[in-house]
N, C-alpha and C positions, 0 to 999 in steps of 0.2 A: 446627296445619295445618287442622284442621276449621273453626276460627273464621275463618281467612283464606278458605277455600273458601266458607263460608257468606256472608261479606261480599261476595265477588265475585259470588256467585249473586244476592244482593239488588240489587247494582248493575246487573247484566245485566237483572234483572227490571224494575227501575225504568226503564232505558233502553228496554226493549221496550214497557212500558206507555206511556211518553211517545210513542213512535213510533205506537202504535195510536191514541192520543189525537189526534195530528196527522192521521193518515189519516182518522179519523172526522170531524174538523172539515172537512177538505177535501172529503170525500165529501158532507157536508151542503151544502156551497156549490154543488153542482150544481143545487140547487133552492131554497136559502135564501140571500138576500143577506146578507153579513156586515155587522153593525151598525158594527163598528169593527175596526181592526187593532192589532197590538201596537205598531207605530210611532206610530200616532195616539194611543193611550192614554199612551205615554211622553211625547209632545209636549204633550198636554193637561196632564199632571202638571207638566211643566217650566214651561209658560206660567203655570199657576196659582200656582206657587211664586214665580216671578220677578216677576210683574206683579199678583199678588193678585186675579186675575180669570181666568175661563176664556173664551178666544176659540176658537170652533169653528164653522166654516161648512162644512156638507156636506149634500147632498141627492142621494139615489140616483136616477138616471135609467136607464131600460132601454136596452139596446144600440141599438135602432132610433132612439131619440130623441137620440142623440149624433151630431153632425155627422160625416159620412164624411171631411170635410176634417181634423178633429182626429185621427181614427183613422189616416189616412194620414200626417199630420204626425208623430205620435208614433212610428209604425213607422219612417218615414224617418229620424227623428232618433235613436231609441234602439235599434232592432233591425230592420235591413233584411231579415233572413232569418226573421222571426218565424213565418211560416206554414209554413216548410220544415224548421226544425230540431226536434230532440227535446227542447228545453229549454235546451240549451247550444250556443252557436255556437262550435265548436272553432276554426274559422279566425279569427274575430274575437278569440278568447281568445289565440291564438298571436301575432297581430299586436299586441295590447295588451301582452303580455308583452315582446315585442321593443322596443316604444316605451318602456316603462317602464325596461328595462335601459339603453337609450340615454340616457334622461333622467338616470338615476342616475350613469352614467359622465360625462356633461357636468357634473353638479353636483359630482362629485368633482374634476374638472379645475379648475373655478372655485375650489373651496376650496384646491387645491394652489397657486394663484397668490398666495394671501395670504402676506405676509412677516411673520415675527415682529418685533414692535416697531413695525409700521406704525401710523399714527394717522389720525384723521379718520373721518368717516362712511363714505367710500368704502371705506377699508381695513377698517373694522369690518364692513361689509356683506359684503366678500369673505371675511373671516376666518370669519364665521358661515356663509357659503354659503347660497344660496337652496335651499329644499327642492325636489326634482324634482316636476314635475307628473305625478301618477299618472293614467294613462288606464285606464279600466275596460273589461271585455269582457262585462259582465253583460247577459243577455237580459231581455226584459220578464218572462218567467216567473221568472227568478232574482230579479229585483227584487221581484216580487209575493211570492215565497216568503219573502224576508227581511222585508218589511214586514208581512206577515200574521201571522207566528207567532214571529219571532225578535227578539232584542235587537240593538242597534246595535254591539255589540262586534265587533272585527276580530281573529279568531284562526282557527287551522286547524280547531278543533273546530266553531266556528260555521259556517265555510265548508263543512265536510263535511255538517253538518246541512242547510244551504241546498241543497246538491246533492241530498240525499235527497228533500227536500220538492219540489224542482223536478221530479224524476222522477215523484213522486206526482201533482203538479198536472197534468203533461202526460198522464198515463195515466188520470186520473180525470175531468178536465174537458175540454171542447172548447176549441179555440183561441179561438173567439168568446167563450166564457164567461170565459176567462182575461183576454182584453183588456177585457171589460166590467167585471170586478172591478177590474182595474188602473186603468182610467180613472176609476172611481168612488171610488177610495181613495187615489190617489197625491197627494203634497203639492204644492201650487202657491203656497205662501206660508205665513207664520206663522199656523197655525190654519185654513188654507184647504185643504180636501181634496176632491178629485174634480172632474170636468169641469164640472158644473153650478155649483158654488160658484166655481170659477175664472172661468168665463165671466161670471158676475154680478159678481164682484169687479173684474175688469179691464175688461170691455166693456159691462156693464149689459145683458146679453142672455142668452138661454138657450144651453145647450151645443149645441142643434140648429141655432142660427142663426149660428154662427161662420163667417166668411169664410175662404178659404184662408190669407191673411196673418195673420189673428188666430189661427188654429189653429197656424200655424207659430211665432208668437211664444210661445204657451203651451208648445209642444213644446220649444223652445230653453231655456225656463226650468227644465225638469225636473232637470237635474243639480244646480243651485244655486238653488232657488226663492226662498229667503229673501234671497239676495243680489240677484237680479234684481227682486224685489218693490220694493226700495229704489231701483233705477235702471231704471225701465221705459222710459226714453227713451235708453238707452245705444246708442252706435253699433254695438257688437258685437252686441247683441240684434237690431237692425234688419238688419245685414249677414248674420248667421247665419240669420235668419228667411227672407230672400230665397233663400238657398242651399237651405233645406229646402223652400220652395215649389217650386223647380225639381225637386226629387227626388220630390215627392209623387206625381207621375203614374206613377212606377214602383213605388210601394208597393202591395203586394198585400194585400187585406183578407181575413180569414177568413170 
């Protein structure tokens, strides 16, 4: 029994030490720009293994030197209530949960239409069933917490840690600083990180010179940057960017 209690004590001590480490890292970010994130390092390692070379484009630019158009576009696209919530947008989370439930029900119905013994591509596709499109409800702060310090795994333990780090970020850093770090570290293509690298990569100009439509196109890319990097002229990208431009005037900056 003593051995079990000692083991549990060591586990709790390790968890506490990890949380203190995270808090110290976040506190330091109030005055020190992070050189890289956990996600960036894992991506760099993946690219180096798969392509035998390291592709990494990133240049930190201060908040005032990033176009307000890009700030508004990202907020309009990713987190419309960014300046008002405490790190988690509960209304958006509830709506995302409802949409995901509906998508799963529709996927189940499609799968139920498949008949045993059917043949052909169409029947095979029905039998397999298309995976439901999962809609996220993550805020900018939650995305930053995940990218900064956590792995890409999807489980309840990691989600719980993300929630804790989100609360720490919101209570340690200002909204402006959170947005600044996010815009300087988020992925915009394979090995392309941050607003300055993205602006140079796609438009051959600095992040401070982006037009409203260029900013909107970058914002639309965020959920799937590697995919849209390969299809920069897609109709969806142009259509969605126009929608974001219309929303930008209502986006409140920190």
